[in-house]
C-alpha positions, 0 to 999 in steps of 0.5 A: 182668377178662373183663367189663372186657375185654368192655366195652372190646371193645364200645366199640371195636365201637361206636366203628367202627360210629359211624365207619362211619356218619359216613363213609357219610353224609359220602360220600353228602353229597359226591356231585357233582351231575350235570353240566350238559347240553351246550347244543345247537349253532346247527345243532341249534337250526336243524334238530333232530336230523334236521329242524325245521319253522319257521312265520312269525309276524311280519314287519316292513318298515322296522320296521313290523309287517305284518298276515300274510295266511292263506297267509303264516300257512300258510308254512313252512320246514323246515331239515335236518341235512343243511344242506338246506332246503325251503319251502312256496313249493316252493323248496328248496336249501342253507343254511349258518351262518357268522360264529359263527353271525351269518349264514345263507345259503340258496342256492335250487337248486329252484323258483327261483335266487339266494342269500338272506343274513340276519343271525341276530338270534335262534336258540333252541329256539322262535324264529328271527329273521332279517334280510334282509341288503340286497345293494343290490338290496333297499331294504326293511328285512326281519325274519323272526320264525319260531316252531318248529312 
């Protein structure tokens, strides 16, 4: 009788052991994957964490690709997270994205004066395509393609 009782207890422990192993393996299989990272905002794409330097790569005027000279190839514009910018020509001012990040406005405060308005055609971590909005004084259809430096 003692042997029978011992076999029954061994069977119970074996069943408990197998059940525990099964539950542990199921728990590890059901582990949720890490949540997808939050995509960067337009301001983060434009200005990085504190500032981001962009260099002109292509220029189109009236849909014709224009060959860039050495000075144009060295041109840079730095957008900062505090909504200011500075460029390598000595202009600086404030920038603002509006209309669901479709429009970019630059207000020149140093080195010149005026307001430039662009339509943002592409904005991602490496490319910024801006089409100058014709305000009646500029008859050229101008598209700038900039690359992050």
